Steps between C-alpha positions, in 0.01 A plus 500: 500500500227723644188611318628857481819390325301298247279803434803725456654252255179511293492879515864521387444263208183681392683834518782361283249366245324838500822689426602272214144501364517879487833480319360245254190717449720798414708296254191352332324837478808646330524211252128484416484877452801493269347225284140633523395159627146608586432617145639173362273307733203710384584426135502129585160526669340687212661268246346210691158660443549586134710210373439129451750256651691460175529880470641547851861433604537261793804690628271790589356289782833431669716710733694620193198715420627745764780590257370417151170454320425360155183598310407328173123544502379757239206613716725563803742696283216708357363561849828642634555697177164677544545869593278454808752249640826600333522841667428370849864393532808717488703524182805278491613139520242401763210694349206278599267608785501310829128560559197531270152588631220261411296764313800590284568135426138441395468812284831427325410139427154599367662765282721233346207265446282757328753577226357400166325607181148508641367843598339362816710397805277202576546363149876548516527323837292209374708485182824495705358216712395315182130523587432664161717521187751783481387781270644467150545855374617371160134427421425864571780605267351278226156653557642853463677399180175363353311818596766716334476291181123537508538878542726519193252303291213717625682822408584367152139402422305690232252645750671505844265542795624785719330371815635146452853635455477715817359209697776270377770755585361534855502121537862479383606778739323325790666167423843665470453676835404169662803330346724776635359456849553127488853504361649803678726391791433662836856443631833433336603271790263217402688173455436328170394139521354538849357165608333357809561148625219245488468461878522873565240567231271242658525674838427840344200351316361379833532847648342654190205263520455578870498871413224438242691707238504804736844659468490666845399176670775327304752746643371439854538123459854544367579716805384221732700246299810717532436568870501128577826461310664786691466306826686212340763732353576635848528143630739404219728792579498421872597136441779595259638754748479241780713255299741778413514608866596147599792510255609845619463385863721198434765717335493742796519209746810363327670840462440605861519142636158517663471137614174471693604178677833643617332826602246316713779304674710810570204703621394227742834513687619856441326746734675809365416416139139427588454821696650703214246367248206538738595862569538561128153355440354725768659812346386400151139464610522836675618660174216340300185512713264499200657212306741467208495553126745513211655821639568362848862413426569851370322668791691289754837509325669692781356265762598187306852633433550583868361166612717311250805687625412402856477135396845526339647655814364214707599231250833444671342459842197293398549147618528219252470227763344174392178395664480189716270339247757556225768329706275204571404446136825366356403514133490877507878495532539323169604741224250376241213518745595857588495599132161339448361676808650830388331483159179390670531806723539721193189343344303563819610863492405532132156355569454738792597798284253391231215541751555874486581783739133578590454140622805515728412849622160376621658196669765716666239745623298219661804336658616827652154556649519155656847572636394834644209333676726250679577590862865415565565410863700756693768249593549377139757646262433563134718203403270256677733412791400549858650791686657469839261429785672752719266762634572859424397727778479872532552690821243761558601744762 
């Protein structure tokens, strides 16, 4: 087998992997969009930041997270119930956003932390992080009650002091106004019994100490904390999709009987089949000079349909001859060995599909450049056999 035939076999296989990778990519994009998989993955990433291990479901870190997410952490629930986050997603079953900017994440989290009965944000944050005791407004209510009793006694005295009464009334009004400020709820959406896990609280305390009780610096540190997590969130989603792509690729390989081992054998001995795939690869690259994306299959639907029809038309004429190597290796003729090799071929195809269409597009592009750079001798046919040595002459007269 000549070097050109080997190259064409590789090109054909890479082209086949590219086509099925595009099909798998389309299927996966449809499924993940329907289940809002990206938003579920984002919820998992944020829950990992805001929840201790015992407050986070392990199933969220498996491939099942593409279809379902479970949130039991009160802080995570409060975060996604906050108006700044809630209205980022569309209304409906899958209402959570698939992307949250770092500044919005930080400002929302700080807004949750500063809820409390103190009138100063710094005090409320420190109270939430257990750095100082939470404000007990019942003591203020008791103080107001004592002042009101004192006012009654003062008014009922034999010689009430007008200035003392006015001063006491002003003090009572001031204390009542302060109590109102402390007890009035800013939002109705606040979750009662909001709690923060021990480990999460420890991390937030570290950031607060680094900010030196400066709220704006605290926000900036939270943004950096979230930014680092976003890189991991993207990696989690990519790995989950890769595993899912392998499964989809295996299903496609079984349905369409894409056995990589059998394909390689047939392509090595079938010139017509090999030339068909190489020509299809050349046309595909010509239609996509700038690369591929998730819309490539849709944009090339007419081309792929026409090319598939051409393959079907040639299916009756494509040779299914066995290679010499197959004849020499007797165990390939055994039925059980054939089944094992067939399933192994499907697994190879599934693994190839899991690498993704962009990977195979780049490989195909490089292989075609190598092929185009090869100078085929004039006396050599495309199938690798030598042409007749007879000289062809022209009469010039």
